[in-house]
N, C-alpha and C positions, 0 to 999 in steps of 0.2 A: 934713186928710187927705181924700182922695176914694176912693170905693169903686165898683167896677163889679160888678154881679151879673147872672148869666144863669141862668135856670132851664130845664131840659130833662127830657124823659122818654124812657127807653129800655126795650127789652125786658130783662127780668131777666137772661137768659143772655148778653147783650152787655155787661154792665157792666164785667167785667174788661178787655175790649178797650178800652172807653171810657177807663177809668182809665189803661191803658197808653199810649194815644194822647195823653191829656192830659199825662202825665209826659214823653213823648218830644217833643211838639210845642208844646203851649200854654205850658207852664212855661218852656222855653228862650226862646220868643218874648217872653214877658212879662219875663223877666230881662234881655233885651237893650235894653229901653226905659228911657231916662233918667227918673229919678223913681219907678220902680216900687219898691215896698216888699216885697210878697209876693203870692202867689196860692195858692188852694186849691180843691180839688174835693171837695164833700161828696156822698156817694152813699147812698141808701137802697136796700139790696139787696132789701128786701121789696116795694117799690112800683115800683122802676125810676127813681125821681126823682133828679135830680142838680142841684146848684147850684154854679156856678163863681163864685168871688169873687176880684177883683183889687184890691189896695190900693196907692195912690200917695201920696207925701208932697210933691209939687212945690208944692202950695198953701202949705206952711209957709214957703216961701221967697218968698211973695208973688207966685207965678206961677200965678194961677188959670186963665188961658187955657191954659197948657201942661198943667196938671193935668187940665182937662176934656178936652183933646185926647187925652191919654194914656189916660184912662179909656175914651173912645170907641174909640180904636185897639185897646186890649187887648180890649174887648168884641167888636169886629168879628173880631179874630184868634181869640178863643175860640169864637165862633159858627161861623166857618169850619171850625175844627178839629173841633168837635162834629158839625157837619153832615157833614163828610167822613167822620168815624168812623162815623156812622150809615149813610151810603150804602155804605161798605165792608162793614159788617156785614150789610147786606141782600143783598149779592151772594152768589150760590152758586158756589163754586169747584169 
């Protein structure tokens, strides 16, 4: 199994929106990739820290290169979603 981990920090008041964006954007993107097993977002509401974890099992089929690519791809997708969420939350409407 391969695991991709991304650590981020947000303003405490923005965490509910970050979780919503993760559920609506990052998880569906992760689920659409071949070999993906699961994904999760761990959030500390006291500090504003968040950890995104993506798990793949393509390596179990002897496909190490594919598994490494999928981990990289999901990490990039999660980073883009988290950065976009942070940018949206900083805008004043």
